[in-house]
C-alpha positions as CSV (number, residue, x, y, z in Angstrom):
1,M,0.0,0.0,0.0
2,S,1.5,3.3,-1.0
3,I,1.3,6.5,1.0
4,L,-1.0,8.1,-1.6
5,E,-3.6,5.3,-1.2
6,R,-3.9,6.0,2.5
7,F,-5.0,9.6,1.8
8,V,-6.9,9.2,-1.5
9,D,-9.9,6.9,-1.5
10,E,-12.9,6.4,-3.7
11,R,-15.0,9.0,-1.9
12,F,-12.3,11.7,-2.5
13,L,-12.1,10.8,-6.2
14,A,-15.9,10.9,-6.5
15,H,-16.0,14.3,-4.8
16,R,-13.3,15.6,-7.0
17,R,-15.1,14.4,-10.2
18,Q,-18.4,16.0,-9.1
19,S,-16.8,19.3,-8.1
20,T,-14.9,19.5,-11.4
21,A,-18.2,18.9,-13.3
22,V,-20.0,21.6,-11.4
23,A,-17.1,24.0,-12.0
24,G,-17.2,23.3,-15.7
25,Q,-21.0,24.0,-15.8
26,V,-20.6,27.2,-13.9
27,A,-17.8,28.4,-16.3
28,M,-20.0,27.6,-19.3
29,V,-23.0,29.6,-17.8
30,L,-20.7,32.5,-16.9
31,A,-19.1,32.6,-20.3
32,M,-22.5,32.6,-22.0
33,S,-23.9,35.1,-19.6
34,L,-21.0,37.5,-20.3
35,F,-21.5,36.9,-24.0
36,L,-25.2,37.9,-23.8
37,W,-24.5,40.8,-21.4
38,R,-22.0,42.3,-23.8
39,H,-24.5,41.9,-26.7
40,Y,-27.4,43.5,-24.9
41,A,-25.6,46.1,-22.9
42,D,-22.8,47.2,-25.3
43,H,-24.2,45.9,-28.6
44,V,-20.9,44.0,-29.2
45,W,-20.7,40.4,-30.4
46,S,-18.0,38.9,-28.2
47,W,-17.3,35.7,-30.2
48,D,-14.4,34.6,-28.0
49,L,-16.8,34.3,-25.0
50,F,-19.2,32.4,-27.2
51,A,-16.5,30.0,-28.3
52,V,-15.5,29.3,-24.7
53,G,-19.1,28.6,-23.6
54,L,-19.7,26.5,-26.7
55,A,-16.5,24.5,-26.1
56,F,-17.5,23.8,-22.5
57,A,-21.0,22.7,-23.6
58,A,-19.6,20.5,-26.4
59,V,-17.1,18.8,-24.1
60,K,-19.7,18.2,-21.4
61,L,-22.2,16.7,-23.9
62,G,-19.5,14.7,-25.6
63,M,-18.4,13.2,-22.3
64,M,-21.9,12.4,-21.3
65,A,-22.6,10.6,-24.6
66,W,-19.3,8.7,-24.4
67,R,-20.0,7.6,-20.8
68,L,-23.6,6.6,-21.8
69,T,-22.3,4.4,-24.7
70,H,-19.3,2.9,-22.8
71,D,-20.7,2.1,-19.4
């Protein structure tokens, strides 16, 4: 048994996976909210924020589909 196995167990890894998923969703919502805010408030299309939000959504949906087909 290594030293790392004493401190890292399945509960820790599950918590880390769940918190990372929530952080990704929050980042996607924040990027899309900033995109919409800049459009409505400043009348500027901020395509970089749209690309970041779209990338987060695509990765999240892609991983969900992969896990559904490979579990």
